[in-house]
N, C-alpha and C positions, 0 to 999 in steps of 0.2 A: 505494501500497497503506499501509494506517495507523497509525498507532508511537505511541510513548509519549519523551516529552527528558523528564529527573527531572537538577532542578538542585542538584546540593545543597549548593550555599554558600545556597540559599531556607530547603530543610527547615527549619521549626521546630520538629517532632515534635508536633505539638498532635494528634494519630490521628486528623484527623479521615477523612483519603481509607479509613483501614481500617474503620470504620464509618460509611460511608457504601458503605463492599464490599461491608458484612456487612450492609446491609439491601438494596442492591439484589440482589441473592443469592440475597435468605431462607435468608443462617448464624444456628443458631443459638447455643447460647455453648460455645468451645469448655471440655471438661473434659481437660487436663495431662495428662500420663505423660511419662512415669520417662520411656519408650524413646526421646519426640516428642525431634525434633532442636532445641536450644536460638537459638533464628530467630522461632522465631514464629507464624509458619507450619503449619500442620497442615488435615486436610480441610475443613476450619469454621472456616480462618485465612488465605486466600489468598490478604491479604499481609500485613506486617507492619512497624517502626516497629526501626531497628537503632541501639544509641543507641556512639561509637564517642567517645572522647578525642581530645582536641587535648590531649597531651603537654608540646608545645612552651609553650605558653601555662598565666601562671600561677597564672590565677584554671582549671582544670578545664573548657575549657571541651566540650561535645562540638560531633560529627559527626551527621547523623540521617540517617538511608536506606532506602527501602522498599527491602527485595527484595517482589520478584514472584515469576512467572511471566516466562520473558525473551521468548517467546513466536519462536523461535530460527526464520532464512528459510529453514533445511535441519534441522526441526527430528527432535535421532534420539532422543528418548519414543513421535512415530511409525512410525519408522523396525523399532523395536524393537517394535514391540503389534504381537502373534502373528494380532490377531481386529483391527487398523483400528478400532478403538476409540478411537486419536488424529490422527487428522487438520488442514491447514493451509486457511482457509477464504484465498478469493481476493486480501481485507482484511487476510489475513497473522493473527489470532488465530489458536490452535490449538484447538481446542478439546477435546473428548471427549466418547461418546459408554456413556452408563454402560448401557446395553441392551448393550452391547455384548463391555463389560469382566471378561473374566474373571480379575481380581484376580488376571494372576501377578507384579507388580512388574518388569514388565523395564522397561518404564518407568521407575522410581524410578533401576532405576541405568546405565540411558544415562542422564538427565540427566545434562550436566557442574556445573547450580549445584545439582543435588539437592536443586528444586523441585514435583514431583505429591509428591504424601502419601495414606497409605493413611488410611480408612472405619473404622477400629475398630472405630466404635459401631454401625456395621449389622449384620443377622443374617449379609450376604447382603454385603459389602464391595468393596469399590472403591478409583476410586484418584476425583481429589479436586484438583483445582489453581486457576487462574484461567484466564480465558473471557479475556480484557481487555472485558467485560461485552461478550460480541457479536452479542446479539440490543437492544440498544441502540445500537449499531454499525448496524449493517438498516436500525434504521430514523432511521440523519440524528444520530443524536444523538453524546456522550460515553464514554468509559464514564465512571461512581462516581465515582473515585478525585480524575477530574482538574480533574473541575467543583463537587467539593467543595475542595481548597484555595485557603486566604483568604493564601495565599502564588504564585500559581502556581509552586512551586514541579518541581509537575511538570508540565509541558499536552497536550494530543492536538492528536496534524495529520497530515497525510501526511512515511511515512519522509521525501524526498530533499527537502522544504522541514524538518525540526524540527534533519533534521544540515547545515545553508546555517546556522539562528539555532547550533547547539551548537561548531560553530565561527569561527563568525564575533564570537561572543562567547568563543570565549578569546582569538582575535586581536585582540580590543579593550581585556582585561582579560590581559594576559598572567603580572601578576604572581598573579591571584589563582588561572585554572587552571594542569589541570595540565592536560598539551597529549595529550592527547585521546580522543576518546569510547564510551567505553566501545560496544562493543556495536559499532563502524561496522565492524566484519571479522573479533571474533575469532569463529569459528567461522563461520564463512563471514556472519555478521553477525549481527543480532537484530532485532526488532523493541519491544525495550523501551532503551531506550541511556541516556546518561550524561553526567553534567558535572559532574567533582569538586577539590575543592584538595587530598585523599584519597589515597592511594589504594585502590582497589577493586576487586581481586586476591584478596580476600577470598573473595569472595561465588561461591567457583569453587572447586569442585576443587583445581586446579590451580592455576601463577598464572601460566601462563604454555600460552593451553591451543594457541595459534595457530591461523591463519587457515583453512586444511582446512577446510570441511563433513562432523560426524563419521557426518553418514550414507555420504557414499563412504569415508568408513577401512574403516566395516567391510561394507558391501554387498558385497560375498565373503562375507564369510562368514555375510550373512542369505537373501544365493541361498547355495548350496550346503546350508538347510538342506531346503527339500522331496527336494532328489537325495539329502542325505543319509537325511533321514528312509525316503522307497521303497527307497532302497539298505537303506538293516539290516531291514527288513518283507521283504523276499525273498531275505533271505540268516536268515533267519532261520525262513521261509517251508519252507526249504531246508532248513536245516537238520530242521525237523519235521520233513517226506517219506519224508526218510533216514531217520530215528530207526522213527520209518513203518515205512518198507516196510521194513528190516530189522528190530524186531518184528511182524511178517502171517509177514513170512519161514518164521522163527521157531518157529515157531505154524500155518503148513502143512507145515511139516518134520513138527511130533508130530505134529501130527493124520494126515499120512499115515504115521509108522509106526506109532502105533497095528492 
């Protein structure tokens, strides 16, 4: 399974990855909206750079963190989609089919990282997000963002190899990194991994996501939807039949009296 490893300490905030992403995916210029989250992501920006000040330093330096879809190993967005517009590929990328998307935005509510964005500019809007340059991966290439990074702050490879690399860096530089690979275990693991010298929990809605995949948490409710739908339909039809039958009997009784 393919993955991306981002070393926050190496990122210089040059935005080369952002430009490469827009170019590779032919994304137009974005028009900021008041209701958009202030994290740089939108239907036309699939990756962004967040600047976090290092308050402990007197010169107010920053850490730059690249934000993109985390490509969960068990994606909550895909499990919440009622039409199968989102699905995980064998190589780890979570992609979407715009022909199936109905714009319900359930995936936006399901994603613990707040990644999917609504395409407000389209007359028939649907969801957009990073697809890990899946077309390039199928050709044996790497995503445009990792290829463009001048400092190799973000690299591409097999997930197992990148996890080994991440742990080696942490072990060899214990004073430089937090002893954690972000994305290794959270909600079942992700295909976009991070190592950092600052806490990255702010990139999720909750600071403690746990290790249990979210689809397992919601599976009971999701499996009950078809049964509930059919049950409610049958119940409403039963009420309709009873009321219609009662009205028919009243009409018949009136006819007999006349």
